[in-house]
N, C-alpha and C positions, 0 to 999 in steps of 0.2 A: 540430968545428962541426955544427949540425945546423938544419933547418928543418922546421914543422910544417905541413901543409896540412889545413886544415879542409872536410869534407863536407858537406851538409845538403840532403835532396832528399825530396819526396815525391811519390806518384803515385796516381791513383783509376780505376779502370775497373772495368767487368764484364764478366762472362763465362758461356758457357751452361751450365756444369757446375752440378751442387747442390752446396749449402753444405757438405753432410757430407763429398762427395768432395775437395771443392779443401781442406779443415780439413785431411783426412787427410793430402795430399800437402805441404802447408805446416808442417805441425805435425809431420813426420817429417824432421828435418834432412839425413840423407843423402842423401833421394828429393828434397827440395826443392833441396840443392845441386847433385844432379844436372843440375839446368837451367841452373844459374848456369856462363856459359863462365870459360873460363881457372883452373879452380881445380887446382893442382898437388897437393894433398892436404888432406883431410878427416879429422882425429882425433878420435877419441870418447874426451875425457877423464876422463869419467864424472859422473854427477850432473846432466846437463843440459848439462855445458860440451862446447863443441868449437872446435876449433883449426882454424883455413881458414891454409892455405900457398897462395898465388895464384902464378903462374908471371908471370915477370919481362916487364914492360913498358918499353917507351922503346927509346933506340937504344943506339950503342956509346958515345956521350958519358955518357948518362943511362939507368941500368937500374934501374927502381923494381920493387923485391918487396914486397907486402904480406902481413904474418904479422901473425895475432891470433886472440886467443880470446874467446869469448862464452859467456855461460851463457843458455839458453831455458826459458823458462817459458809451459805453453801453458793456455788455459782455453777448452773447448768449447762450454761454457753461453753465453760472451762474443764469442765467434768470435774469440779473441785468441790470437797467437803474440807474444809479445815476447823480445828479446833484449837483454842489459846487458852492458858488457864487462867483461874480467877482467884487471885489471892485472896486471903484470909478465911477460908473455907476448907477445914479438912486437914490431913497430914501429908499431901502430897500437891503436886502441881504438874499437869499434863498436857501437853502439845503434839499436835500431829497434822495428818491430812490423808484422806483418798483421793489420789490422781487416777479417774477413771477415760479411759481414751478407747473409742469406737474404732475395731480394725473389722468392721462389716461382718466377718463370718463369727468373730468372738470379740470379748472385751477383754483389754490390759487394763490389770490393778496394779498402783502402787502403794502401798500404806506405809506410812513412817509415822512414829511414837517414839516422844520423847519426856521422860519425865524425872522428876525427882520425888523421893519419901522420906520422910523423918520419922523416925522410931525411936520411942523412947527408954534407949538402951545403953548402957556404959559403950565407950569407944571401944573398948577390946572386944566388945562382941560384932564389930564391924567385918572382920576377918570371916568370920562363921556366917553372920547373917547377911552381908552382902550380897554374898553368891548365892545363898538359898532365895532371898529375895528377886532378884535378878532371873533365874531359873523358873522359879514359881511364875512369874510373870510374863517368861517367853511361853511356858506351857500353855498358859491362859490364850496368849494371843494366837498363838498357833493351834488352838482347839477353835478359837472364833473364826480364823480363816476355812479351817474345815468344813466349820458348820456352814460358812456363806458358799463356799464352793460347792457342799451338797446342794443348798438353795438354790443357787444358779446352775443348775443341769451338769455340774462337772468341771474339772479341769480341761483346758486346751492341751 
């Protein structure tokens, strides 16, 4: 038996770095992933597809590990970095995008992430595990954003 946990997040913020510099970091998946906490391994599967294997989180009773692959597509002219899930790899499906807007003296960033993770636990555990998994993922994304803000010279 398995449960599915859905995640849907959105963030907007501005940084001091130039849009071209921000795009260079965010469009290079290994570089960008270097700012994301608790990545155990990132594997380049070719053709813009990367497999993410996260460190286990949780406690002795419930240890969750997320593994997924996404295909990345970039459009520098539109300031877009997008990723779509690759089915059949891991226990999660993750999609999202970065929208990078040049405001001359700062760069506006929009991050959207949607996903679902399937965990081999009894349905009764969903009420306990669901909120914990969502909160843990939110903490990781917020740390990722904080790391990027520091890299890009601070928030505006």
